[in-house]
C-alpha positions as CSV (number, residue, x, y, z in Angstrom):
1,M,8.5,-59.3,-85.3
2,T,12.0,-58.6,-86.3
3,K,13.6,-60.7,-88.9
4,L,16.3,-59.2,-89.7
5,F,18.8,-61.8,-90.8
6,R,16.3,-64.9,-90.8
7,T,17.1,-66.5,-93.5
8,L,20.6,-68.2,-95.0
9,L,20.5,-66.0,-98.3
10,P,21.5,-63.2,-96.4
11,A,25.0,-65.1,-96.1
12,F,25.7,-66.5,-99.1
13,P,25.6,-64.1,-102.0
14,L,29.0,-62.5,-99.8
15,L,30.3,-65.9,-100.4
16,L,30.5,-65.7,-104.0
17,I,32.4,-62.7,-103.8
18,H,35.5,-64.3,-102.3
19,A,35.4,-67.3,-104.8
20,A,35.5,-65.2,-108.1
21,A,38.3,-63.9,-106.5
22,H,39.7,-67.5,-105.0
23,G,42.9,-68.7,-106.4
24,Q,43.8,-65.9,-108.3
25,A,48.1,-65.8,-108.5
26,T,49.0,-63.5,-111.1
27,E,46.4,-60.5,-110.9
28,K,46.5,-58.1,-107.7
29,S,42.4,-58.0,-106.3
30,V,40.6,-56.1,-103.5
31,F,41.3,-59.5,-101.6
32,D,44.3,-59.6,-101.3
33,G,44.5,-58.7,-98.3
34,D,42.3,-57.0,-95.0
35,F,39.0,-56.3,-96.6
36,L,35.2,-56.0,-95.5
37,T,31.7,-56.8,-97.3
38,L,28.5,-55.9,-96.3
39,G,25.5,-56.9,-97.3
40,G,21.9,-55.7,-97.3
41,G,18.3,-56.1,-98.9
42,V,14.4,-57.3,-98.3
43,G,13.3,-61.3,-98.3
44,Y,10.4,-63.2,-98.7
45,G,9.3,-66.4,-96.7
46,P,7.3,-67.7,-94.0
47,D,6.7,-66.0,-90.9
48,W,8.3,-69.3,-88.6
49,A,9.8,-72.0,-89.6
50,G,6.3,-74.8,-90.7
51,A,5.0,-71.6,-91.8
52,N,2.0,-71.0,-94.0
53,D,2.0,-67.5,-94.4
54,S,5.7,-65.3,-96.2
55,S,6.1,-62.0,-95.6
56,A,9.2,-59.6,-96.5
57,F,10.9,-58.7,-94.2
58,P,15.0,-57.3,-94.2
59,V,18.4,-59.2,-94.8
60,G,21.8,-58.5,-93.8
61,G,25.2,-60.4,-94.1
62,V,29.4,-59.5,-93.6
63,M,32.5,-61.5,-94.5
64,G,35.8,-60.2,-94.8
65,Q,39.8,-61.5,-94.2
66,I,41.0,-59.7,-91.0
67,G,44.5,-60.2,-90.5
68,P,44.7,-63.5,-89.7
69,I,41.2,-64.1,-89.0
70,G,38.2,-64.8,-91.7
71,I,34.9,-64.0,-91.2
72,N,32.3,-65.6,-92.8
73,P,28.3,-64.9,-92.4
74,R,25.8,-67.4,-90.7
75,A,21.6,-67.1,-90.9
76,S,21.6,-64.4,-88.1
77,G,25.0,-64.4,-87.4
78,V,29.1,-64.9,-88.0
79,A,31.4,-67.7,-88.1
80,L,35.6,-67.0,-88.0
81,D,37.9,-68.8,-89.1
82,V,41.4,-69.3,-87.6
83,I,43.6,-71.1,-90.4
84,P,45.4,-69.0,-92.3
85,D,44.1,-69.1,-96.0
86,V,47.3,-69.7,-97.7
87,N,45.4,-70.4,-101.5
88,R,46.6,-74.3,-101.9
89,K,44.2,-76.6,-103.2
90,L,42.5,-77.8,-100.5
91,S,42.3,-75.2,-98.0
92,F,40.7,-75.8,-94.1
93,S,38.4,-74.1,-91.7
94,L,38.1,-74.1,-88.1
95,G,36.9,-71.2,-85.6
96,P,33.6,-69.9,-83.3
97,V,29.9,-69.3,-84.8
98,I,27.1,-67.5,-83.2
99,S,23.7,-67.2,-84.4
100,I,20.5,-65.9,-83.3
101,R,17.7,-67.3,-83.6
102,T,14.0,-65.0,-83.7
103,D,10.7,-68.3,-84.5
104,R,8.0,-67.3,-82.9
105,T,9.1,-64.8,-80.8
106,G,7.3,-61.2,-82.1
107,K,3.1,-61.4,-83.1
108,I,2.4,-64.1,-84.9
109,T,-0.4,-63.9,-87.2
110,D,-2.0,-66.9,-86.6
111,P,-4.5,-67.2,-83.8
112,V,-3.8,-70.8,-83.9
113,V,-0.5,-70.6,-83.3
114,A,-0.3,-67.3,-81.5
115,A,-2.7,-69.6,-78.5
116,L,-0.1,-72.0,-77.9
117,G,1.7,-68.6,-77.4
118,G,5.7,-67.1,-78.3
119,R,8.9,-68.0,-77.4
120,N,12.4,-66.7,-76.4
121,T,15.1,-65.4,-78.6
122,A,17.8,-68.3,-78.8
123,V,21.5,-67.0,-79.1
124,E,23.4,-70.2,-80.4
125,A,26.7,-70.7,-79.9
126,G,29.9,-73.6,-81.1
127,G,31.9,-74.5,-83.4
128,T,32.6,-74.8,-87.2
129,A,34.7,-77.0,-89.1
130,G,35.9,-77.7,-93.2
131,L,37.3,-78.2,-96.2
132,S,37.7,-76.9,-99.5
133,L,38.2,-78.6,-102.7
134,N,39.4,-75.1,-105.1
135,R,40.2,-74.5,-108.4
136,L,38.2,-77.4,-110.0
137,A,36.9,-76.2,-113.5
138,N,38.6,-73.0,-113.4
139,P,40.9,-71.2,-111.2
140,Y,38.7,-69.4,-109.7
141,D,36.1,-72.5,-108.3
142,S,35.3,-74.5,-104.7
143,L,33.3,-76.9,-103.0
144,S,33.5,-76.5,-99.9
145,F,31.9,-79.0,-96.9
146,S,31.4,-78.0,-93.4
147,V,29.7,-78.3,-90.4
148,D,28.5,-76.0,-88.0
149,V,27.7,-77.4,-84.1
150,S,26.3,-75.0,-81.6
151,W,23.6,-74.9,-78.6
152,D,21.3,-72.3,-77.2
153,I,23.7,-70.2,-74.5
154,A,20.3,-67.6,-73.8
155,K,18.4,-71.2,-72.2
156,A,15.1,-70.6,-75.0
157,H,15.2,-74.0,-76.7
158,R,18.1,-75.1,-74.3
159,G,19.2,-78.0,-77.5
160,A,21.7,-78.1,-80.1
161,V,21.9,-77.6,-83.6
162,I,23.8,-79.4,-85.9
163,T,23.9,-77.9,-89.8
164,P,25.5,-79.2,-92.1
165,S,26.4,-78.0,-96.0
166,L,27.9,-78.6,-99.1
167,T,28.3,-75.2,-101.3
168,Y,29.8,-75.0,-104.5
169,L,31.1,-71.1,-106.3
170,T,31.9,-70.3,-109.4
171,P,32.7,-67.3,-111.0
172,L,30.5,-67.6,-114.6
173,S,32.5,-64.7,-116.2
174,R,34.8,-61.8,-114.8
175,G,31.4,-60.0,-113.3
176,T,29.3,-62.7,-112.6
177,A,29.4,-65.5,-110.2
178,A,27.3,-68.5,-109.4
179,M,26.7,-70.7,-105.8
180,L,24.6,-73.9,-104.6
181,S,24.1,-75.1,-101.5
182,I,22.4,-78.0,-100.3
183,S,22.1,-78.2,-95.9
184,A,20.4,-79.9,-93.4
185,Q,19.9,-79.4,-89.9
186,H,19.6,-82.0,-86.9
187,V,18.1,-80.6,-84.2
188,N,18.1,-82.3,-80.7
189,T,14.4,-83.3,-78.3
190,A,15.1,-79.6,-76.4
191,Y,14.7,-77.9,-79.4
192,A,12.6,-79.4,-81.0
193,G,10.1,-79.6,-78.4
194,Y,9.9,-76.1,-77.6
195,Y,9.3,-75.3,-81.7
196,F,7.1,-78.3,-82.9
197,D,5.5,-79.5,-79.4
198,V,1.5,-79.2,-78.2
199,T,1.2,-79.5,-74.4
200,P,-2.1,-80.5,-72.9
201,A,-2.0,-76.7,-72.1
202,G,-0.9,-75.9,-75.7
203,A,-3.6,-78.0,-77.2
204,L,-6.8,-76.5,-74.7
205,A,-6.0,-72.9,-75.9
206,S,-5.4,-73.8,-79.7
207,G,-7.7,-77.1,-80.7
208,L,-4.5,-78.9,-82.1
209,P,-4.1,-82.7,-80.7
210,V,-0.9,-82.6,-77.5
211,Y,2.3,-83.7,-79.3
212,T,5.5,-84.6,-78.8
213,A,8.3,-83.5,-81.2
214,R,11.6,-85.9,-80.8
215,S,15.0,-85.3,-82.6
216,G,16.3,-85.7,-85.2
217,W,16.5,-83.7,-88.9
218,K,14.9,-80.9,-89.0
219,N,14.8,-80.0,-93.0
220,G,16.7,-80.1,-96.1
221,G,16.7,-78.2,-98.8
222,A,19.0,-76.1,-101.4
223,T,20.0,-72.7,-101.9
224,L,20.7,-70.9,-105.5
225,V,22.7,-67.9,-105.4
226,G,23.5,-65.7,-108.4
227,I,25.6,-62.2,-108.2
228,V,26.6,-59.2,-110.9
229,D,28.6,-57.0,-110.0
230,L,27.8,-53.4,-110.7
231,D,31.3,-52.4,-112.6
232,G,31.9,-55.9,-114.1
233,D,34.7,-57.0,-112.3
234,L,34.5,-59.1,-109.1
235,L,38.3,-58.2,-108.1
236,N,38.3,-55.1,-107.5
237,G,35.6,-54.3,-105.2
238,G,33.2,-51.4,-105.0
239,F,29.2,-52.2,-105.7
240,A,27.5,-55.5,-106.2
241,L,24.0,-56.4,-107.1
242,V,22.6,-60.0,-105.5
243,G,19.6,-62.6,-105.7
244,G,18.5,-65.8,-104.3
245,V,16.2,-68.7,-104.0
246,S,15.6,-70.9,-101.5
247,Y,13.8,-74.1,-100.8
248,S,13.7,-76.8,-98.3
249,R,11.0,-79.8,-96.9
250,L,10.7,-80.1,-92.7
251,L,11.6,-83.7,-92.0
252,G,10.2,-86.4,-89.9
253,S,8.9,-85.9,-86.4
254,I,9.2,-82.0,-86.8
255,A,7.2,-82.5,-90.3
256,D,4.5,-84.3,-88.6
257,S,4.1,-81.6,-85.7
258,P,0.5,-80.4,-85.9
259,I,1.5,-77.0,-86.2
260,V,3.1,-77.8,-89.1
261,V,0.7,-80.4,-90.5
262,E,-2.5,-78.6,-89.7
263,R,-1.1,-74.9,-89.8
264,G,1.2,-75.0,-91.7
265,S,3.7,-76.5,-94.7
266,P,6.9,-78.5,-94.7
267,N,7.7,-76.7,-98.0
268,Q,9.7,-73.6,-97.3
269,F,10.0,-71.2,-99.9
270,V,12.8,-68.1,-99.7
271,G,13.6,-65.5,-101.6
272,A,15.7,-62.1,-101.1
273,L,17.3,-59.4,-103.7
274,G,20.3,-57.1,-102.0
275,I,23.3,-55.8,-102.8
276,A,26.7,-56.2,-101.6
277,Y,29.7,-54.0,-100.8
278,T,33.3,-55.0,-100.7
279,F,36.4,-52.8,-100.3
């Protein structure tokens, strides 16, 4: 199974570089004009949403600014910000968002879950909006709130996903920064049923009880990420090491699904380590 970009962790470390330069007014930096940040590494986490078994997988992400358009990473995707950033105390973001969901699309090592059948790749497209309070405790930190709303356009789960998040980013020194993010996901019945229902045919094949999942909050959790610039200066771009850990807990009827209760766990841990380059 290809797990590239499957977790939020690849996206968040790249935001730290922008946070370290955000609000700077007196010192030139690589972030003053157009720039691009590319990152990649390895993560370790659950094989599928709700799984008890974990494995390693590649991670990656991209962010930048090209003219008036901001490029912001998402798990397995990207969001565009069409509102120019003018470095004010209060700034806004708005634009399209798209991501790919590959949950249970490849080989499933759990034979019981595998008996339920694989799932198709979902392409979730929609919009994102948010606001940021900048320069709260120092000239470079920010507290941001955003909401992504997307729908599956590939006709896999055919559902809708709403993802609110609250993120605080701050430099710890000229060459290090940290981020803490709290986020959740709300899904509709189509999404919940596609990934967490056990149909009568599925119950016969797997031995799990018949179950119907409902719409509601799928999960909630927190992510902590740190970044260390390899030449000790976040403002001049170049290479930086990034790492993070994430915990989320499945909720409601999603957590009550036999797929989770009998074959997995509602507690989901992910770790990642990688490198980013800004130019």
